[in-house]
C-alpha positions as CSV (number, residue, x, y, z in Angstrom):
1,M,111.9,97.8,54.4
2,S,110.7,97.6,57.8
3,S,107.5,96.0,58.9
4,Q,105.2,96.4,62.1
5,I,102.7,93.3,63.2
6,R,100.8,92.7,66.6
7,G,98.4,89.9,67.6
8,G,97.7,87.4,68.4
9,T,97.2,83.3,66.9
10,R,95.9,80.1,68.1
11,W,97.2,78.0,65.6
12,K,93.5,75.2,64.6
13,R,95.7,73.7,61.7
14,F,99.0,73.2,60.9
15,A,97.7,75.6,56.9
16,L,96.9,78.8,59.0
17,V,99.1,81.5,58.0
18,M,101.9,82.1,60.5
19,V,102.6,85.5,62.6
20,P,106.4,85.8,64.3
21,S,106.4,84.0,67.3
22,V,109.9,84.2,68.8
23,V,111.0,84.5,72.4
24,A,113.9,82.6,73.9
25,T,113.3,80.5,76.5
26,A,115.5,78.5,78.9
27,A,114.8,74.8,77.8
28,V,116.5,72.8,80.4
29,G,117.8,69.1,79.5
30,V,119.4,70.7,75.5
31,G,121.7,68.0,74.5
32,L,124.6,69.7,72.5
33,A,126.8,68.4,69.5
34,Q,129.9,70.3,69.3
35,G,128.0,73.6,69.7
36,A,125.5,72.5,67.6
37,L,122.0,72.4,68.3
38,A,120.1,69.2,68.7
39,A,118.8,67.3,65.4
40,S,115.9,66.2,66.9
41,F,114.3,65.0,69.8
42,S,110.9,64.1,72.0
43,I,109.2,67.2,73.4
44,S,107.3,66.6,77.0
45,G,102.9,66.5,78.3
46,Q,102.9,70.2,78.5
47,D,103.8,73.3,77.1
48,F,105.1,76.2,78.9
49,K,104.6,80.0,78.8
50,V,107.0,82.7,78.2
51,T,107.1,86.7,78.8
52,A,109.7,88.9,77.4
53,S,109.7,93.3,77.9
54,E,111.5,92.8,74.2
55,L,114.1,90.5,71.9
56,T,116.1,91.7,68.8
57,G,117.3,88.8,66.6
58,D,119.7,88.7,63.4
59,D,118.7,86.5,60.3
60,F,114.9,85.6,61.4
61,I,113.5,82.5,59.9
62,Q,110.0,81.1,60.7
63,Y,108.3,77.8,59.0
64,G,105.8,75.0,59.5
65,N,106.5,71.8,61.8
66,V,104.9,69.3,64.3
67,A,107.0,68.8,67.7
68,S,106.1,65.3,68.3
69,G,106.1,64.3,71.9
70,G,104.3,62.1,74.9
71,A,100.8,64.4,74.6
72,G,101.2,63.0,70.7
73,S,102.1,65.5,68.1
74,H,101.4,69.3,67.7
75,P,101.6,71.9,64.7
76,V,103.7,74.5,65.5
77,A,105.4,77.4,64.1
78,V,109.1,77.5,64.1
79,S,110.8,81.0,64.9
80,G,114.8,81.0,64.0
81,F,117.5,83.2,65.3
82,S,121.0,82.7,64.7
83,H,121.5,85.5,67.2
84,A,119.6,86.7,69.8
85,E,118.9,89.3,73.1
86,I,116.3,89.1,75.5
87,K,115.4,91.2,78.0
88,N,113.3,90.1,81.4
89,M,112.0,86.7,80.2
90,C,110.5,84.6,82.3
91,Q,109.4,81.5,82.0
92,S,106.6,79.2,83.2
93,V,105.6,75.6,84.0
94,V,102.8,74.6,86.1
95,T,102.2,70.9,87.0
96,D,99.6,69.2,88.3
97,I,100.7,66.7,91.1
98,P,98.4,64.1,93.0
99,V,97.8,64.8,96.4
100,L,99.9,67.9,96.3
101,G,97.8,70.3,93.6
102,K,99.5,72.8,91.2
103,W,102.8,73.8,91.3
104,T,104.6,76.3,89.1
105,L,108.2,76.0,88.4
106,T,109.1,80.0,87.6
107,L,112.6,80.9,85.3
108,T,113.7,84.3,85.0
109,A,116.7,86.1,83.4
110,G,118.1,89.3,82.1
111,T,116.5,91.5,84.5
112,K,119.2,93.9,85.2
113,D,119.9,96.7,83.0
114,K,122.6,95.5,79.7
115,K,122.4,92.1,80.7
116,P,119.9,90.5,78.5
117,V,119.6,86.8,78.2
118,V,121.9,86.0,75.2
119,A,121.5,82.6,72.9
120,D,123.0,81.9,69.5
121,N,121.6,79.2,67.1
122,L,118.3,79.5,68.4
123,Y,115.3,77.6,67.2
124,L,111.2,78.3,69.2
125,D,108.6,76.0,68.1
126,V,105.7,77.8,69.6
127,S,101.7,77.1,69.0
128,Q,100.8,80.9,70.0
129,L,102.1,84.6,70.4
130,D,101.0,88.1,71.5
131,A,103.8,90.6,70.8
132,D,104.5,94.3,68.8
133,A,107.0,93.4,65.9
134,T,109.7,95.3,63.8
135,F,110.8,93.2,61.1
136,T,113.8,94.8,58.5
137,N,114.2,93.4,55.0
138,I,111.2,90.7,55.2
139,D,110.3,88.5,53.1
140,I,107.1,86.2,53.1
141,G,105.8,83.1,51.4
142,V,108.9,81.8,51.4
143,A,108.9,77.9,51.1
144,A,110.9,76.5,54.0
145,K,113.7,74.4,52.1
146,D,114.4,78.0,50.7
147,L,115.0,79.8,53.9
148,G,118.4,81.0,55.3
149,S,120.8,83.8,55.5
150,K,124.1,84.7,53.8
151,S,126.0,83.7,57.2
152,G,124.4,79.3,56.8
153,F,122.2,79.9,59.1
154,G,118.8,78.4,58.0
155,V,116.1,75.7,59.0
156,Q,116.5,73.6,61.7
157,P,118.2,70.0,60.5
158,D,116.2,66.4,60.6
159,T,113.3,67.2,61.7
160,G,111.5,66.8,58.5
161,A,111.0,70.2,57.5
162,T,113.1,69.5,54.2
163,E,111.1,66.8,52.7
164,G,108.0,66.3,51.9
165,A,105.3,68.7,51.4
166,R,106.7,70.5,54.3
167,A,109.5,72.2,52.1
168,Y,107.7,73.4,50.0
169,G,105.2,75.3,53.0
170,F,104.7,79.0,53.7
171,G,108.0,80.2,55.0
172,Q,109.0,83.6,56.1
173,R,112.7,85.9,56.3
174,A,113.7,88.8,58.1
175,E,117.0,90.6,58.5
176,R,116.1,91.4,61.7
177,A,113.2,91.4,63.8
178,V,112.7,93.4,67.4
179,L,109.2,92.1,69.6
180,T,108.7,94.0,71.9
181,N,105.8,93.1,75.2
182,V,106.6,89.4,74.1
183,E,103.6,86.5,76.1
184,Q,103.5,83.2,74.1
185,R,103.3,79.8,74.6
186,A,105.9,77.2,73.3
187,W,106.9,73.5,73.1
188,A,110.3,73.2,72.8
189,T,113.8,75.8,72.5
190,T,116.6,74.6,71.4
191,A,120.2,76.6,70.5
192,G,123.2,76.1,70.7
193,T,124.3,78.4,73.4
194,F,122.2,79.8,75.5
195,K,123.4,82.5,78.4
196,L,121.0,83.5,81.0
197,S,122.5,86.5,83.2
198,N,120.7,86.5,86.7
199,L,119.1,83.8,86.8
200,S,116.7,82.8,89.4
201,L,114.5,79.6,89.9
202,R,111.7,79.1,92.1
203,L,109.1,76.1,92.6
204,N,105.8,77.7,94.6
205,A,102.7,76.1,94.7
206,G,99.4,76.9,92.7
207,A,99.6,78.2,88.8
208,N,101.0,81.4,88.8
209,E,102.3,81.3,85.3
210,C,104.7,84.5,84.0
211,Q,102.9,88.1,83.5
212,L,104.5,90.8,81.6
213,A,104.8,93.8,84.2
214,K,102.3,96.3,83.7
């Protein structure tokens, strides 16, 4: 069974029904312990934009949570994969620097054929998504605490998602997900491993966020 979804989402309230929101980003400075993703962390006061031509992932799960940091708390859709491969990934962050004005930090990777970005135990805290998506064997409306795969991949630990009301919040899962023409805004990304082929990092004056190729 497969399901196709296309659309854009802007979170107004935590309880809104989620749409699939997945694309890997290169999160700088993520703390890793024994190959496992960081149990908890504080987000910065900025979100960032990510684009990709394609993301293919296994053991997809998604549930609602709250990301906290310097700019307060933000409702997010957490999307997870046990393994993901991403083609033509671009991440951009725009910062307004006193006196100097706006500058954009841009990171690209996975831009060569047959050398995508590869990530394991990947989680993304996302607030907005536009994409075309196909899911294999999808279950919609699963309680967050019951999300998980036969391999043991499940809800990110120690983030509050398995406690209280959020444990019974809306969740969904699928054996496999393929997303194309992806644009999203995210607050955080964590991964057990993150392999960035053909990595390029640039800092340029002005607000020049990532854009999908026309």
